[in-house]
N, C-alpha and C positions, 0 to 999 in steps of 0.2 A: 504494500500500500504506500502511496505517496501522499504528502500533505499539500494542499493548495489552499492558500488563504485561510488556513485553520480548519479546512474541511478534508475529509478522507475520500479519495477516489479509488474505487475498487479496480481490480484488473479487468473485470468484465466491462467497465465503462471505458476503458482505453480504446475499444473498438470504434466508439463514437467520437472520440476526441480528435478534433482537427487542429486545434491550436491551444497553446497554454503558455502564459507568462505570469508574472507576479500580480498583474492587474486584471487579466481576462482569461476566461475559458471559453472556447468555441466548440460546440458539439453538433454532430449531425444526426439526422434520424433517417429512417428507411425511405421515407418519401422525398428525401433530398433537401428538406428544409434544415435551417441551422438555428441554434439557440445561442445567444450571447449572454455570458454571465460575468458581470464585473464592469470594468471601465475601458472606454476606447478614447484615446487622445493622440497627440502628436507623436508620442513615443512608441505606439504600437499600431497606428492606423495603416501604415504601409504594409507591415507584415500580415495584418488581418486581411487586407485587400488581396494581397498575393495568395494567401491561403484560400480565400473564397473564390478567387478567379480560377484556380486549379480545380476546386471542388465542383464549380458550376459549369463545367464543360458538358455535363450530362443534361438531357431534356428533363423538364419538370422541376427544375430548381429555381431558386430566386426568392424563396420565402424566409424571412428572418423573424424569429421570436425574440422580442426585446423586453419580455416581462421581468427578467432578472438583470437587465442592464441598468447599472447604478448611475453611470455618467457617460456622456458622449459630447465632445466638443465639436466645433465646426470642421476641424480637420478630419475628425473621425467620420462625420456625416459625408463629407466630400469623398473620402476614400470609399465609402459604401456607395455613393451616388455614381461614381465613375464605373462601377461594376455593372450598372444597368445598360451601358453602351455595348460592351463586348465581354463575354460572348452572348449575353442574354438578349440584347436588342429590345428589351421591354422593362418596364418599371420593376423595382424591387418591392415586394409586398412585405410590409411590416405588420406583425401581429402582436396583440397585447401591448399596445403603445400606452405608456403612462401619460397622464394629462399634460405635464410640463413639456415632454417631447412632442406630443400631439400639437400643442400650441405653437411650438417653435416650427414644426414642419408646416403648419398652416400659414404661418407668417412668411416663411421662406417660399412657399408655393413652388416647391421643387418637383418638377415632373418625373424625376428619377424614382420617386417613392409613391406607393399607394398604401393606404392604411386600411387594414381590415382582416 
């Protein structure tokens, strides 16, 4: 077992682990969606974008569950937004968006994201 931000990750969960650093865990599910747990900012935005770019070369991908995302800055949002161009060519669907992030995305009116 390894410790991540004070929580234990079992060996079974490693199959779904796409990315891990001191601030963020990115997991994938069978349907190709991903779950972001923690924080995205300037320090890890590019690494996460690279990881998701590799993961989303398969059809049916592009959905992100942000229920456990504690913080994302503009750099992190931009890194995710750029993924909507290639290889997806369609907006990234964000699920379980908290009110603060929902308000920010509404103000930005960024066509790279859909909420639902």
